[in-house]
N, C-alpha and C positions, 0 to 999 in steps of 0.2 A: 208414756212419754218417751221420746227418742232424742238423742243428742248426736251431733255431728261435729267433726273436727274442722271441716271446711265446707264451702258452698257446694262443691261437686258431690261430696258425701251426703250433704243435706238433700240435694236434688234426687239422689239415688234412693234415700230413705223415703222421701216424699212419693216417689213413683211406686215404691213397694208397699207402703203403708197407708197412703192417702189420708193423712190427718186433716181434720177440718180447720185447725188453727195452727199457725206456725209463728214462732218468735225467732227472728233472724237478726243477727248482728250485721251492721253495715260493712265493717272492716273484717274480712276473713281471708285466709290464704286460698289460693287456687281459683276460687270464684267468689267475687264480692257479693254482698247482700242485695245490692240493686239488680245485679244480673240474675241472682237467684229469684228475686221477686218477679222479674219479667218472665222468667221461664215458668214459674209456678202459675202465674196469672194467664199465660198463654195456654197452658195445658188444662188448667182448672180455675176458671174465672171466679167461681164461688168460694174457693179456699180463702180464708181470712189470714192475712199476713201482717203481723205487728213488727215493725222495724225498731231495732235498738242500736244506740250509738253512744260512745263515750265522748264524742266530740261536740255534740249539740249544734251541728252545722245545719242552719236553716235552709240553705240551698238544697242540700241532700234531702232534708225532710220534705220540702215542697216537691222535689223530683219523685220521691217515693209515694207521696199522696197522689200525684198526677198519674202514677203507675198503678193506682188503686190499692195501695197499702191501707189497711184498716186503721192504723194508728202509728205513732212514732213516739218512742219514749227514750229518755237518756239514762246513761249509767252514771253513778251507781243507781240501780233500779230502785225506785221508791215503791214500796208495797202498795200504797194507795193508787199510784199512777198505773201500776200493772193491773190492779183489781178493776179500775175504771176501764182500761183498755180491753180487758177480757170480758167485762160485762157488756161493753159496747158491741163486741163481735158476736155475743150470744143473744143479742136482742132481736 
């Protein structure tokens, strides 16, 4: 498992490590989660990206799903919701 302090660092780690599943916050410094999602999907359409937000903004959720995010969960993260999202991407 890898962690990043911002979207740009996350993209760098993605390019170096190529993880099959990514959990990304929507609101991050330097590069937001939506921009990160777009970059990842452009470079690797098969990588699964689960988006996380503390704001529950349905417009952003819809935008992320249109950009091919695997799922969208809200903070605080409910263990059951995370488990369902992870099972969905591994199916």
